[in-house]
N, C-alpha and C positions, 0 to 999 in steps of 0.2 A: 503494499499500499504506500502511496505517496503521502508526504506530510500534509498536503491540503485535503486529502481524503480523510486522513486520521482526524484532522481538525474538524471537518465537516461532520464526521460521524460521532465524534465526542460531543460536539455542540448539540447534534440531534439528540443524543442520549441524555445530555444534561437538561435539555428542555423537556424531554419526554418524562424523565424522572421527576423534574420539579413540578411539571403540570399535573402529573398523576397525584403527587402529594399535595397540591394545592386545590385543583379543582376537577382533575380528570382530563382525558383527551389527549394523553401523551402520544398515542399511536400516530397522531396527526404530524408529529415531528420526527419520530424514529423510522417510520415505514417509508415516507418519502425520501429521507436521508439515505437509506439503504438503495432505493430505486436510483437515486442521483449518481451513485457510485457505480451504476451499471449492472448491478445484480439482476438476474432474471426475477420477474415478479413473484413466481412461486417461491424461489429461494429467499427473497427478500422478505415475503410474509412469514415463511417458516423460521427464519432467523429471528425476526421480530417476535413471533410467538414464544420461542425459546427463551429470549431475553426477558419476557415478561413472567415466565414460569416461577422463578424464585419468589417474586412478590406476591403471586398468587398462593404459593404455598405458606408464606409468612402470614398472609390474610387469613388463611383458614386455620392456622395454628392459633393466632391471637384470638379466634372467634370460638375456641373449642369449649369454653365454659357454657355458652349459650346453646351449643349443639348437643352436648353430652345427654341431656335429659330426653332428647328426642329419639335415641336408640334405633330400633328397627324401622322407624318412620323414615330414617334417611336412606334406606337401602334402595327403594324403587327410584329415589331422586338420583342417587349415585349412579345407578344402573343407566338411567336415562342420559345422565351427563357424560359417562364413559362411552357408551354406545354412539350418541350423538357427536361427541368430540372426535371419536375414532372416523366415523362416516365422514364428517366434514373435512377432516385432514385427508382422507382417501380421496374424496370428490376433488379437493384441491390438487392432489398429485395426478389423478387420473385426468382431469381437465386440461393440464398443461399450462405452460406460460401465456400462449396466445389467447386462450379463452379467459384465464385470469386477467390478462391486460385489459381485455375489453370490458370486463366487470368492474375493475378498479374505481373508475369515476362514479359508477352508480353505488359501489359499496361506500365510497367516502361520502357521497350524499347522503345515504341512509344513516351513517354514523353522525353526520354533522346534524342532520334534522333530529336525531335521537338526543344528541347532547343538548341542542337548542331547547327541546321539549322537556328536558329533565326536571325544570322547577315545576312545570305544570304537572307531570307525572308524579313528582314528590308531594304536592298538594293532594292529588288524588289518592296516592298512598296513605298519607296521614289520615284522610277522611274515612278510608276503609279499614284501617287497622285498629281494631278495638277488641279482637278476639284473644282470649288469654291461653286457650287450647289450640292445638293445631289441627287445621281442617283435614278431613279425609281426603286420600288421593282419588281421583277419578280418571278414567280414559282420556278425558279432554285435557286435564291439567298436566298429566304426563306426556301426552302428544305435544302440548305447547312446550314443556321443558325440553322435550327431545329436539324440537325444531330449533329453539334457541341454542341448544348445545351444538346443533349441526352447523348453524351460522358461526357460533364461537370457534369451532374446529377449522372451518373455511376461511374466516377472516378475523372476527372478534372485536373490532372496534364498536364501541356502544352495546357489546354483549351485556356488561354489568347492569346497564340501565335497563335492558329488557328483562333480565332476571329479577331485579329488584322490583320492578313493576309487577311482574307475574306473580311473585311470592306475596306481595303485599295486597294485590287485588284478591287473592285466594283468602285473605283474612289474617296472615301472620303479622304480629306487631312489628313495628319497623326494625328494632334491634335483632330480632330473630330473622327477619327477612334479610337483613344485611349480612348475617352470619351464614344463612343458607347460601346467599349469593356468592360469599367468598369461598365455601366449601365446594360447590358445584363448579365454579371457575377454576379452582385448583384441579379438580378432576378432569375437566376438559383440557386445561393447558398440559396436564401430566401425559394424558394419553396422546394428545396431538403432538407433544415434543417427542415422545417415543417413535411415533409414526413418521415424524419428519427426519429424526436422526437415523432410523433403520434405513429410510429411503435415500439417505445422503443428500438431503437438500438443505442442510444447514451450512452456513459459511462461517467457518469457526473464528477466523481471525477478526472478521467485522463484528461478530458476536461478542468477542472479548472486548474490543473497543466501546462497542455500544453498552455493555453491562457496566464498565468503568465509568462512563459518562452518565448512565442512569442511576447508579448507586450514589454518585456525587450530587447529581441533581435531586435525588430524593431526599438527601440529608439537608440541602439547601432549601428545598421547597418546604420541609418541615419546619425549618427555622424561620422561614418568612410567612408561614400560614396564618400567623396571628397578626401580621402587620399590613398585608395587602388587602384591598377590598375584593371580596369573591367576586362581585359583579363585573369588575375590570378584567379579571382573569378569565371568567367566562366569555366575555365579549372578545377578548383576544383569541381564545381558542376557536370560537365559532368564526371569527374573521379568517383565521389561518385554515380552518376546515374548508370554509367557502372558497378561498383562493386556491387551495389544492384541488378542489373538486372541479373548478372552472379550468384550471391548468390541465387536468388529465382528460376532461371532456374535449379540450381543444388539441390533444395529441392525436396524430394520424394513426 
């Protein structure tokens, strides 16, 4: 890698880690940085997914106290997450770079709209979250979680927002919905990571640089989280997402 490529990827990881710690939306910085380096789209997405894997595991571990009382209730959700994450990863690999390249602008558009709508979704979540017990599974709810998991294995940006909304609309209190989201995200990223590694679609040097930048960015973002207005950060992420979407729609 050239020095300017290392700098670009480090900055992309730094911004991704910081924004994930502050407001979310870090994929809008790390994924385009990998594409700019010339990585094939599937390799860029796979490398980005593996870079997010440690954070997803940390989030699930941090939420373990909220999840422990659920016991067997978690098993169908984990099964849906693992199956959907693997299917999404396999679809990404099977579709190839050209198919994924054509979908990138649409996926970025979906992720940008989800991120922009997340405050409204949060208010909807707050209005629905009054249940102290956990609602029973249904074929419809497990199908919905499976579809979100497929999206997560395939691309993943905005997946957390979809999961949080789905769990909360089912009637889970916010803290438990967030814990469930962290657990299923970890399951999805774990199985997708194994799939991408086995398929040889991870670019390890770029991954290492990205992880260094994202780790530093996460620390800085955590330190700044109490000092910067959240609405400014959200507006910045939406602006970047919009610009990236327009840019990739304009690509031949």
